C-alpha positions, 0 to 999 in steps of 0.5 A, spaced: 508 492 531 514 488 529 516 487 522 513 480 521 506 484 523 508 489 519 509 485 513 503 481 514 499 488 514 502 490 508 501 484 504 493 484 506 493 491 505 496 490 498 491 485 496 485 489 499 487 495 494 488 490 488 481 488 490 478 495 490 482 497 484 481 491 479 485 491 472 491 489 469 497 491 472 504 489 469 508 485 474 503 480 477 502 478 485 509 479 487 509 486 485 502 487 488 505 484 495 511 489 494 506 495 493 502 493 499 508 493 504 511 499 501 504 502 501 503 501 508 509 504 510 507 510 505 500 510 509 503 510 515 508 516 514 503 520 510 498 519 516 504 521 521 506 527 517 498 530 517 495 528 523 501 527 528 500 520 530 503 514 530 498 510 526 502 503 525 502 502 532 497 496 533 496 491 528 488 490 530 487 498 530 482 501 525 487 507 523 493 502 522 489 498 517 486 504 514 492 508 513 495 501 510 490 500 505 490 508 503 497 508 502 497 501 498 491 504 493 496 511 492 502 507 491 498 502 486 495 508 482 502 511 482 505 505 479 499 504 474 501 511 471 508 510 471 507 503 468 502 505 463 506 511 460 512 506 459 508 501 455 505 506 451 511 509 449 514 503 446 
């Protein structure tokens, strides 16, 4: 999959992760897009390490979408925990 396809996949996965986990996130839509792209990479890395395959191989493959969405959800939860601590500490 090319870099443009990977970025598009990450942006859509970030939007889906945000839809599955609604709530106030500091940073807005730009941070959500970045979380989606990095989350897709994280999901692909974790799936590759756990299952030994290459899940980010085909754009229209269901495993590619699932790993990207799960990675985005994990990263969004981590971001909320870190950002939540930072705002309550002030």
